[in-house]
C-alpha positions as a Markdown table, in Angstrom:
| # | Residue | x | y | z |
|---|---|---|---|---|
| 1 | Met | 20.2 | 0.0 | 1.2 |
| 2 | Thr | 17.7 | -0.2 | -1.7 |
| 3 | Lys | 14.9 | -2.7 | -2.3 |
| 4 | Asn | 12.9 | -3.3 | -5.5 |
| 5 | Ile | 9.3 | -3.5 | -4.4 |
| 6 | Tyr | 7.3 | -3.1 | -7.7 |
| 7 | Leu | 7.9 | -4.2 | -11.2 |
| 8 | Gln | 5.3 | -3.7 | -13.9 |
| 9 | Tyr | 5.8 | -3.9 | -17.6 |
| 10 | Pro | 4.9 | -2.0 | -19.7 |
| 11 | Cys | 4.4 | 0.9 | -17.3 |
| 12 | Asn | 5.4 | 4.5 | -18.2 |
| 13 | Lys | 3.7 | 6.2 | -15.2 |
| 14 | Ala | 2.8 | 5.1 | -11.7 |
| 15 | His | 0.0 | 6.3 | -9.5 |
| 16 | Ile | 1.2 | 6.0 | -5.9 |
| 17 | Glu | -1.1 | 6.5 | -2.9 |
| 18 | Ser | 0.0 | 6.4 | 0.7 |
| 19 | Ile | -2.4 | 4.4 | 2.9 |
| 20 | Ser | -0.2 | 4.5 | 6.0 |
| 21 | Asp | 3.5 | 4.7 | 6.9 |
| 22 | Glu | 4.0 | 1.2 | 5.8 |
| 23 | Ile | 1.2 | 0.5 | 3.2 |
| 24 | Phe | 1.1 | 2.0 | -0.3 |
| 25 | Lys | -1.1 | 1.5 | -3.2 |
| 26 | Ile | 0.8 | 1.5 | -6.5 |
| 27 | Asn | -1.4 | 1.2 | -9.7 |
| 28 | Asn | -4.2 | -0.6 | -7.9 |
| 29 | Asp | -1.8 | -3.0 | -6.1 |
| 30 | Thr | -1.6 | -2.6 | -2.3 |
| 31 | Leu | 1.8 | -3.4 | -0.8 |
| 32 | Asn | 3.1 | -3.4 | 2.7 |
| 33 | Leu | 6.6 | -2.0 | 2.2 |
| 34 | Leu | 8.1 | -4.1 | 5.0 |
| 35 | Arg | 7.1 | -7.5 | 3.6 |
| 36 | Asp | 5.5 | -7.3 | 0.1 |
| 37 | Thr | 6.8 | -7.0 | -3.4 |
| 38 | Tyr | 5.0 | -7.1 | -6.7 |
| 39 | Asp | 6.5 | -8.5 | -9.9 |
| 40 | Tyr | 4.1 | -8.8 | -12.9 |
| 41 | Arg | 6.0 | -12.0 | -14.1 |
| 42 | Asn | 4.8 | -13.8 | -10.9 |
| 43 | Ser | 1.2 | -12.6 | -10.7 |
| 44 | Asn | -1.8 | -14.7 | -11.9 |
């Protein structure tokens, strides 16, 4: 199974940092992989 968790445009490179087994920081956005997603089209 796959799940899209992060969509940023334009983005040629991503900086990914593991905070814990479930929490990651991607380009200054912190996501819990079990429940969060990020889509630039829906952010304010």
